[in-house]
C-alpha positions, 0 to 999 in steps of 0.5 A: 570717436573710436580709436583707429590704427594706421600701418604704413608700409614704405615701398620703393620699386616693389612691382614684383611683390607689392600686390600679393604682400598687401593682399596678405596684410589686408586679409590677415587684419580682416580675418584675425584683428576684426575685434580691434579698432579699425586698421588702415594701411598706407602704401608710402611710395618714396620715389619708385620708377617701375610699375609700383605707383600704378599697382599701389594706386589700384590696390588703394581702389580695390581694397577697403582701408588702403590708401596710397601716398606718393613722394617723389624723393626717396627715403624711408624716414621721409615716407614715414614722416609724410604718412604719419603727419597726414594720418588721423589715426590714434596709433601709427606705425610701420612694417616692411613689405617683405613681412619679415616680422610675423603678422601675429605680432600685430595684436600684442604690439597694438594691445600695449598701446591701446591699453596704455601700457606703453607710448611706443612699441618696437619689435625686437629680434634680440629680446628674450622670447624672440625667434629669428630664422634664415639670418646670416651670421654677418647680418646677425653680427652686424645687428648686435654690434649696431645695437650695442653701439646704441646702448653704449653711445646713446644710453638706450634701454630697448634691445633692437633699434633696426627691426622694421616693426614699430608703433606709437601713439600718434599724439606724441609724434610732434614732440618726438619730431621736434626733439630730434627725430628728423632723418629722411633715411632708415635711421628715422625709425631708430631716432623715434625710439631714442628720442622717445626714451630721452623724453621719458616716454615708455618704449616697450620691447616686443619679442617677435618671430623674424624670417630674414628676407634673402632678397633684402635690398639693405646694403650692410656696410653702407647702412652701418656708416650711415647709422654711425653718422646719424647716431653722432648727429642725434646725440648732438641734437639731444644735448640741446633738448631737455629730456626727462626730469 
């Protein structure tokens, strides 16, 4: 059976941009990645209350390789877990709907997994060779401080835990979940990286070109506090779970 890939896009009240952005992703995959194994797209809606469900359902009908997954409860982590658990693909991952990470990063990310150079690949705005556009000084500073805390507090080797661009070999997902990646919120994607390293899996930093979204819904202070609490809880869970030898 051919290796397959599924990209999850978490969505919440995205009626203004959903149609155009999903068409852009589907067109890019079909035009530029047709030589890779089949690539599907999952629209994981976590509790939208606007016209997003109707638009997403229509996209799933009109575009090949697009499926719609509806969850009533909110939470990016909840959406990713539901999508990845329900997938039959060999490689699963996610990217943000705003397409802040350049779509050309898909090929090198998937290549590292397909060639078994890594078990997990994460986009990085801080690795050597990355390019970041339009990011405010506050957001850039907050990102660097958060990642420094990750390195000091959880002893991680990757450079950017917050970048919304991550992929992994799905066969490792059950182990990663059982070992401590449990958050229903934004921190889940970071947990995947931390737990993967704890288990001795190869986590590969991929420098990306990132264009900051001026309309981002992320609330820096609230998110930072959420992450700090989550980091402490994760360290406690990892202390109870054996890591790499």
